[in-house]
N, C-alpha and C positions, 0 to 999 in steps of 0.2 A: 754604524759609521765610525771610523777611527777618531781618537781624540787628537785635536790640533793645538799648537802653542798658541796661536793667536786668532782672534775673531776674524783677521783678514783671511787666514788660511781657511777657516771654515766657510766664510763667504765664497771664496774662490772654488772650494770643492763644490759647494751647493750649486754655483753657475754651472761647473762642468757636468754635474749629475743632472741639472736640468736641460742642458744643450742635448745631452744624450738620451733623455728620456721624455721630453716634452711632448713628442708625437704620441707615444703611448698614453701619457697621462691624460692629453686632451682627447684622445679617442675613448679613454675610459669614462671621462666626465660626459661626453657626449652620448656614449652607449648607456650610461646610468638615467641621463635625462630622457633618453628615447625609451628605455624600459619603464621608468615611472610614468611617463605620457601614455604609453601602452597599457599599463596597468590601470591607470585612471579611466581611459577609454573603455577598456575591458568591463570595469566595474560600473560604470556608467550605462554601458550597453545591457549589462545583466540586469540592472535594476529597472531600466526602462522596458526590457523584455519581459520581466516579472509582473510589472504595472500592467503591461499590455495583456498579458495572459490572465490576469486577475480580472481586468474588466471584460474579457471575451467570455469568461467562465461566470460572471455576474449576469451578463446578457442571456448565457444558456440557462441560468436558473430562473430567470424570469420567464423565458419560453417554455421552460418545463412546467412552471406554475399554472400557465394557461394551456398546457398541453399541446403546445405547437412542435409536433413531432419533427417536421421537416426542417424547422429553424433549430431545434436542439441538434438534429444529425449534422447541419452544415457547421454549427459552431463547434460541434465536438471534432469534426474533420478539420476545421481551421486550427484548432489548437494542436492537433496532432501533427498537422503540417508545419506550422510556425513555431512551436513550442513543445517539440517532442520529449525533451528531458524535463519538462515542468510537471510538478505534481498535480497541477491544475488540469493537465490533459488526462491523467489517470482518474481524477474525480469526475471529470466530464464523461468519461467512459461510463462510470458507475452510475452517472445519472441517466445517460442515454439508456442503458440496461433498464432502469427503472421505468422510463417513459415506454420503452417497448413492451413491458409487461402490462403496463396500464392499458395499452392499445391492444392486448391479446397476442402480441407477437413473441410468444414464449421461445421460440427456436432461435430468433435473432438475438433476444436477451442472452440465452444461453452461450452463444458464439462470442458475444462481447465479453462476458464474464470470463468464459474459457481464456480468451486472449490475454485478459488482465492477469489470470493466474500464471500464465506463461511468461509474460513480458514486463509486469509491474516491477519497478525498483524497489518499492517500499514492501517490505514483508507483511506490514500492517494492511495495506491494500491488497495484498494476494490473498489475505485471510478474509477479509471483508467480501472480496469477490467470489471466494469459495463457499462462504457461508450462504451468501445469496443464491448461488448455483444450486447449492444443497436444497434450499426452500423450493426452487424450480423444480428439481428432480422429485422431491416429495410430492409437489402437486402434480407432477406429471406421472405419479405412480412408478418412477423408474428407481425403485427401492435398492436394487442390487447396485446399480450404477452410483448410487449416493453412498452406499456402504465402502464401495470400491475407492470413491474419491477420498473419504475419510482415511481409509487405509493407507493411502499415499501420503499423508502427512506426517512428517518427523515428529513423535510425541515431544521431542525436546524443544521443538519450535511453536508449540501450541500455547506457550505461556500467555495468559491474558485471555485466551480464547478457547481454553479447554472445555469449559462448562457449556459453551455454545455448542461446540462439536459433540459433547456427550449427549446433550438433551436431543440434537438432530438425529443422532445415531439411534437413541432411543425411539424417536418418531418413525424412522425407517424400519426399525424392527418390529413396531407396531403394524406397520403396513404388510409386513411379511408374517404377521401372527406369530412371532418369536418372541413371546412374552416374558420369558425368563431373562433372555438378553435384554430386552427393553428395561425391564426393572433394575438390572444391573447399571445400564447406561444411565437411568434417570438418577440412581442412588450416587453414582459418581459425579454427576453435575451437582446434585446438592451438597455433597460432602465438600466441593471445592469452595462453597460460601458464595458464588458468582452466578448460580442458576437463576433463570427468569422465575417470576411468582407461579407461572403455571407448572413448573416442574413438579413441584409436590402434588398438586391435582392429578397431573398425569399418572404419577406413581400410585397415588391412592386409587384412581380408577382401575389399575390393572393389579392390585394388591393380591396376593395369593390368598384364596380363601382359608379361613380358619379351619383346622381340622376338628370335626366333631364326630362323636362315637354314635352311630346308628343306633336308634331306640331299641331295635330287637337285640342288639348286641350288649345291652346294658343290664 
């Protein structure tokens, strides 16, 4: 704004500016108020949605504890329908897969876990679903499928889960009687420092026999 000689000139210019711009100024104020109200409403709705998702998930866990499969399935479907972007929906899918396993429906559990591997937003959830699926493939003696599933994982994305993958890979190799590869997988898991307590026992169980000279050759 230009410098004026008197306060009267400044006031007059301010009046003229207001007359020319009052409509846009008022619209801007109203727009800001509407935006703020909208943001507050969105945040409130988001928190309410999260609370509802949490409550539904807690109900699902209670049903799972008493092995009410139908109830767990219905609550998991409700979460998927009403809170599809919530992490609770992904947790519910994992819990439903566990219940299916407990009731002997391994194929249904596999389908649920395969879907989570494809659709889950969280890389951690994907890893958990994949590792659980590997356990099911191992139990079903689908060793080659399990090895292929591990081969599809980007090594750079295994951080925090590499020991679990290595140990399961060793288990799958055992199933195929590929003992050298199993030893290598178990050793890799142990070197990471995050292997399960059983990894060393598994390795010891298939340790290569020490070379001894036959008595007649001595």
